N, C-alpha and C positions, 0 to 999 in steps of 0.2 A: 199659226198666230199665237197659240198657247206657249210654244217654245220661246218666242220673242218676248212675251210678257214675263215669263219666268227669268229669262236672261236679264231683262231690264230690272226686275226685282232684285236679282243677285247683285247687280252693279250698284243700285241705290243702297241696299243694305250694307255692303262692304264699305263704300265710300263714306256713308253717314257714320258707321260705327267707328271708323278710324278718325275722322275729323272731329266728331263729337267728343271722343275720348281725349284727343289733343286739346280741345277747347276746355274740357272740364278738369284736366289734370292740375293746372295751376291753382284751381279753386279748392282742391282737396286739402283736408287737414294734414298735418305733418305725419301723423301715424299711418296715413294711407299712402304716403310717398316714400317711406323708408325702404332700405335695401331688402329687408326681410319680405316685405309685401311684394316688391318687384320680383324677387326670386320665386315666390309662390305663383305669381301671375304668369311668369315665363314657363314654369313647370307645367301648369295647367294648360297653357297654350300649346306646348310641345305635345302633350297627350292628344289633344284634338287635331293637331297637325298630322300625326300618324294615323289616327282614326279616319280623318277626312281623306287622306291619300288612299287608304284601303278601300273605302266606300266608293270614291270616285273611280278607282281602278276597276271595281266590280261593275259600276255603271257603264264604263267604256267597254268592258268585255261583254256585258249583256247586249248593248247596242250593236256591237260588232257581230255577235252571234245571230241576232235577229236579221241584220243586213245580209249576212252571208247566206242564211237559210232561205230568205226570199229570193236572193240572186240565183241560188241553185235551183229553186223551184221555177223561176222564170225561164231558165235555160231548158229545164225539163218540159215546161209548158210549150215552149217554142218547138221543141223536138216533136212533141205530140201533135202539134198543129201540122207540121210537115208530113208526118206519117199519115195523119188523117187525110190530108190533101192527096197524097200518093194513092191511098186506098180508094178515094173517090175517083181518081183518074183511071185506076185499073177497073173500076166498076163499069165504066163506059159512058156513053152519051147521056143516059138517063140521070146521071149524077152531076152533069155539067152546071145546072142551075145551083145546086148545093155548093159546088166549088166556087162559083162566082160570089155567092153570099159569104162563104168563108173568107175569101180575099177581102171583101168589103168590111167584114168584121175586124180583121187584123188591121186594116188601114185606119178604121175608126178607133180601135184600141190604142194604136200608136199616137194618133192625134189627140185623144182624150183619155189619158190613163185614169183608171178607176181610183177614187178616193174612198177609203174604208168607211168614212163617216157620212157618206151621201145617203145611205139608207136611213140613218138616224135623223137626217135632216129632211126626210121625205122627198128626196130627189132621186130620179132614175139616172143611172149611168147612160151616156149617149150610146155606148157600145152594146148595152144589154139587149136592146131590141134586135140588133144585127145578129147577136148570138142566138136569140130565140128564133129568128128567121131561118137559121141553119137547121134547127130541129123541125120546123114546119116543112121546109123543102125536103128534108130527109124522110119525113113521115109520108110525103106524097109519092115517093118512089114505089113503083110496083115491080117486084122481081119477075123476070121472064123465065127463069129456070131454077132448079134446085141449087145450082152453084151460086147464082146471083142472090138467092134467098140467104145462103150462108154468108155471103159477102155483106149483105144488108144488115144482118144481125151483128156482124163484127163492126160495121160502121156505126150502128146505134150504140154499141158498147163503147166505142172510142169517143163518140160525142158526149155521152154521159160522163166519161172519164175526164174529158176536157172541162166540163162544167164543174166537176169536183175539184180539179186542179186550180181552176180560176178562183173559186171561193176559198180554197185553202190559202192562196196568196193574199186575197182580200182580208181574211180573218187574221193573218199574221201581220198585217200592215199597221195595226193600231198601236204598236209599241208595248214594251214589257216592263219598263221602269216605273215602279209605283210612286205615286205622288208623295206619300208620307216619307219615303226615302229621300226624295228631292228636298222636301221641307227640312228634314233633319240635316242634310248636307248644308243647306243655306244657313241654318242656325249655327252650325259649327264654324262655318267660314266667317260668319258675322262675329262670333266670339273671338276667333283668331285675329281678325282685323282690329277689333277693339283692343286686344292686348298689344298689337303693333303700335296703336296710337298712344298707348300708355307710356309716358316718359319720352315720346318721340319729339325731337326738336321741331319747333314751329317755323319752318322756312319753305320757300317755294319748291325746292328740290324734293323734300320729303312729301309734300302735298302732291307734287307731280307724279312721284313714284307710286303713291297710294292710288291716284286716279288711273294711271296707265295699267297697273297690275290688276286693279278691280275690273277694268274694262276687258283685259285679256282673260281673266278667270270667267267672267260672265260670257264672253264669246266661246270659251271652251265648253261651258255648260250647255250653251245653245247648240253647238255642233254635235255634242253627244246626244242630246234630246232629238235633234233633227235626224241623226243617223238611225235612231231607234224607230223613226216613222219614215221609211225609205221612199215614200211617194210624195213627200212634201219637202220644200226648202231646197237649199243648194246641194245637199248630199242626197242624190236619188239613185234608185236602181236604173241601170242603163236599159234603154229600149232596143239596143243592138240585136239581142236574140230575136225579137219580134220582127225587126226590119229584115234580118237574114231570112226568117221564115217567109215573109211576104215576097222577098226577092226570089226564093226558091219556087213559090207558087206561081209567080209570074213567068219564070223561066220555063216551068213545066206546062204553062197554059197553052 
């Protein structure tokens, strides 16, 4: 929701800056409309065009790195789930209940992906209880031999590793682009569009171009911010790794 509001703010700032400058230009005094003033305005605008391009490129790269890092961790997490399930299967019948709870957890995790801000909103993830149930079932297992005791120790280590991997993914999902940088980018874009409106002809074609370009830039900002938070919005991390893990568990069941 925050990304949508920022994108809407970008659109409003850009369209207002360009249209208001178009409206005010005829009312300016002659010394504010001469060629020297126009040259300076264009030069300053060009400086901010270059700076805005660099900053926006950095934002895209940061969002891309965040997205790819979480995607990599998701594949690693799914692999760990499969290995954990295979180890439970090798343990024997005593671990069957834990395997069933593991499959139930993966099903719930797919149906209700965790949002990183749920803890801040004092809401529990629907899948959290299922993950806790795996630990309860694992703690109830009593090894019947020294070999099973070694296996059980390995299973508990894998379980704690799963919890660590899950929370690493959750903590990475909050985004890395700082708000001051976004505010600075919006200010620069507003200045650029104000310079575009300076001495621009007042006709429907120009106004239409300002409107469409403002909308496209706002959409671009929204998509970058959305990609920086990979579990929200239209650009999300695929749940295919978890689905493959669940299919493997069911095949091995």
